[in-house]
N, C-alpha and C positions, 0 to 999 in steps of 0.2 A: 300378468301385465298386462294391466284389458285394454282391449286394439282401436286404434285410430283410425276412423274417417279419415279420406283421404275425397276430397268433392273436388273436380276443375271444372264446373262451369264454363260454357260460349257466351252467354247474354246477360245485364244488369238483368235482367228477371228473373232467368235460372239461380244466379248467386246470393234474389235477396229470399226467391225458395226455398232454399238449404238455408237462410239465414232462419224460415218465417217457423219452416219445421224444426228445426233446434230448441226455436228459444219452445216450442209450444211441447217441447220434450224433454226439455230444462238441461238441454247439453253444452258444455261450453264450443264457443268458437274460435276458431284461432287462425284471426288475416293470415295466410302466404304471398307473399310477392316474389321476389327474386330473388330471398334469404341470406342478401349480403346485413342486413342484423340482426338477423338473426337470434343473438345474445346479447343486442341492447338491449335494456331494463331489469325488473325485476324476473325473477326463476315467478314461474307460470302455474297458480295451483291447482288446476287441471286442464285438459286439453279430449276432446270425442272427437270432435272436429276442427280436418285441419281445413279450410277455406281455403282455396289456390287461384290466385286471380289472371295466371302466366296464356290462358287461353282469351286471357282480355285484350287480343293484344294490336287492333286494329284504327289507324285514322279517320278518325270521325268528318273530320271537317280539318282544312287549310287552306284561310284566303293570302294569301304574300300580300298581294295590293295592300290588307286593311292590317298585317304581320299579327295573327291571330291562329290559334293553331287547334286543335280540339282532339282529346284520345283518349283512350279507353287505357285504365287503370293501369293493366300488365299488359302494358307495350315498354319493352326498355328505354334506357337512359340513350342507347346506342342508336336503339331501331328508327327513333325519331328524330335524333341529328343527321341519321345519312335522309332520311325524306327532306329535313328541313335544308341540309347543305345543298338539293338540289332545285333551291329560287336560291342559297347563298346566305343563306340564315340562320342563325344558332338560337339553343335556350342555352342559356349559360350559367350551365352547374354540370360542376366535376366532384362530387364526391367523391368519400375517400376506399377504400376498400370496394373500388371497379373493377370491369365493369361487371355488369350486372344485375344493378336493380332497374326496376319497375319504379312508372312514374311512382303508380299509388303509391308504392313503399317510403317513396326521398317526402313525399306529403308527407304518412302518415311519422316519418320518424322524426323527419323538418333539420336532415344532412345536409348539408351544403360542402364548398371545397372552397381554396383560394380564393376562383373567382367571385367571390362574396364581397370582399373588397370595394369589386365596384358596383357589382351590381348587386345585392343582395342577395338573399334568402330565395326557397322560392315563391312564397308568401306574398312577396312585394313584385309579385306578375303572374300569379298566379289570381284570371278574371274570371273566371264558374270552374263549379265541381255540381257532381251528384255522388250523393251516397245513399248504398242501401243501411236502411237502419233495421236493428236486430227481430222489427215485427215485420220485415218482406216489405215497406214504404218502400219505395225510392222519394228520397228529395232531395230540388236541386237547390245550390243557392249561387248571384252574379250569374254569369250569360257568357255570350260569346262575341260579346263590343265590349272594348277596352274600359267606357264614358259607362258600366252597366253598377249603379252603387244602390240599386234602393231597396228598403226592407235593414230586414239584420244581414249583418254580415258575418254567416257558419259557418265561410270556407274558413277562417282562421280560427274558429273556435273545433276541428278539427284536424286540419294543422298543425299536426307535434303533438297529437293528443294518442298515437299509438295502436291504431282501431280498436281506439275501448266506445266511443261511441257511435261508432259506425263501420259499414266496411265502405270505402272512396272502389267505385265502380267508374269512375270517368272523370278525365280532367278539361279546362280551355287555358291556356296563358295565351300572354303577352310575346311577341318573342320580337328577336334583335337581331339587323343585319351581323354577317359574317365583315368582323374590324379589316378594316383595309391592309394593312402594315401590325405582325404579329413579333417581337423582338424577348428575346430572354438574355437577359445579364443577372451575372455574378460577384461575389465577393465575401474574403475574409474580412470581419469584422465585429459589430457589435450593435446595440441597440440603439445608441445615437447615430449609426451607418443605419441604417434603417430608417428611425426617424427623417433623417434625411431626405429620404426616399422621398417617404411617404405624403414631403410638402416641396418636394417639385411644383411647377403648375402643371408641368399632365401628371400626376400622380402614379404609379404603377395598379394598373390592375387585377394582381396579385403581387404579393409581397410573400413570400415564408421565410423565417430566421430556426434554422439550425441548434440547438445544444454544445455544437461544437462549431460554434461560430462563423457557417456559411450559411449566405443569403444568397438569396434567386428574388426574382424580380422577373415579371415579366409587364411589358410593356404596345398597351393597340390605340390603334388611332391611324391616322392620314401617317404616309411615310414622314413627312418630311417633316411631322412635330414631334412624331416616334425618334427618329435618328437625332435631332437637335436637343434632347433630353435627353437622353442615353450618355451624350458625347457628351453631355456639360456633368453628368454622374460620373463617367469616369471608369466605370464598373466594369468587366472584362467581358466579352460574349463570352455566350453560354448554348449546351447545345436544347434548345424546342424541342427535343422527346422529352426534356425531363419531366415536364409535367404530365404526362401520361405515365410513365416510373410513378412518380410521386401518387398519384390517383390511387395506384395496387397497394399505398400502402396504411397501416391502419395498429394504434397504439389500444393501451384498455380504459380509457378516460380518455374524458373529454373535460374542458376545463374552460371554462368564461368566466371575467369578471372586465372592470371597468377598464380602458386599455390604460391609462397610468399607473395603474395597478397589476397589472400582471405578473412585470417582470419582477416583482417583489415577490409572490407568486412560487417562480420559479426557480428562483433564486438558492444555489443551490443541487436544482436538482441533475439528473442525465438527462440523453433516453424519454427526448420532448420535440417536440419543434411549435411554431406559435406563429401566427396569423396576428403582428401587430395591431395593422393597423382596425382590430376586428374586436383582438382581444379574447384570444379562440387560441386555445394550445390543444392538443395533445400527448398524452405521459403514459407511461408503463414505468410501475416501481422499477427500481431496480435488481431485488431481487427477485420479480415477479409477484408472483401474486401474494403481497405483504402484505396483511391488514394490516399493522404498527404503522405504516408509513405512508399506504394511503390513507386511514383517518387522520393524521397529525397532518399530510397535506391538506388534504377536506378542509381539516378546523380551519388552517390557514386563508384557504378560498371562500369559506364564509362571512371570514371574521371581516377579508376583505368587499365586499361583496356581491362576490359570485356562485359558481355554483361550478360540483365534479360531477359527470354524471359517470356512471359504469356503462363502456362500449360492451369488451369485451373479453369474459372472465368462467371464467367455470360456476358453477351453479354453487354449487357451495359454499364457493368465494362473495360471491351476490351474497346469498342469504345471510354471510358476516357480516359486512359493509354498506350493507342494502345500496342501491342502484343509483337511487333520485338526490341522496340524503336529506336535511332537514327538507319538512317539509312545509310550505311557503305559504303565506301571508295568507291566501286564495283560498287556502284549499280547504274548508268549509263550501264555500259560491260550487269549488270544484264537483266534489262527491253531489251536493245536488244535481248537478249535468248530471253528474252519473246516471244516479236513480233516475229521474226525466228521461236522460235516449236508453236504459240501458237498465231495465231497475226489474230484472231479474238477475243482472249483473253475468251475462253469456260470453260479451267477449272479452277475449282477451283477460281475465280473471289473475290479478297478481303482477300483470308486466306491467303499467302505470305505478306514477303516485295512488290510483284512486282506481 
């Protein structure tokens, strides 16, 4: 077996230099952050260099007054949250399979968690990015102020691209005040109960519905507003530590579908939980790596206008079912972008849809 070189640069310039040398030598490079999403996507066709970003772990700049923070891509989400907590601020990210995600890894995969219901995905508060391109150049987009919107929005091009167009080395975000009040409630019910909670004047900031009928809701806001709306809802109080425990979970697949069709996609299945307010669910086939069942559910999902993506499975299973499903209508554009940014196809070959 061919040996894989492991590189752990300490600066963006060092990382860019590794990419430049790899491209010149025709070597395939796999960017690695915290490794928490290492099984997501297709099976790598080849890997000569593992390029770890974890030594790029500094907070570059934090302006509490402007509610903006800039960090290197290798910092973990937990380290960043600890830093922001000193100013009673947060980055509203709670991805599954935590802890250990790096900021760069979260941007590259596009992963989020239950708080997406209120705050959206990281792309909604990402305001600047710096990327090392395969030829060794460092490119920036956006900036360190919220209203910097000049030029092409290259930030969204690299968001969710699985490191196939460049390696994210730094990012800037709008941050949010820590909530004044944080309450979790629960009930046993069904989709209608979840929809009732979502229609409240102060809707939950996170709501998860489980296959066994358990519903967990998290309300953030002023004490008076939260107390009033949870009293109106009438559900039981629950341990707020549930969310940290829940974030440690993982399922084999992620299902995304229109909100009003997600219930039909999950009908008859077990081993899932869903965020009804965002149209996202996480599911594992009953028998584990069941090719037939996964393909059937993928067909049902795509017929409903959604997508099923494999998050964690063995390489042989991923080869059998495919990580991404039917290619999107924009696949031609995506291929041209790949050829433009990475003409030698040295970054993560085989992992993304192009």
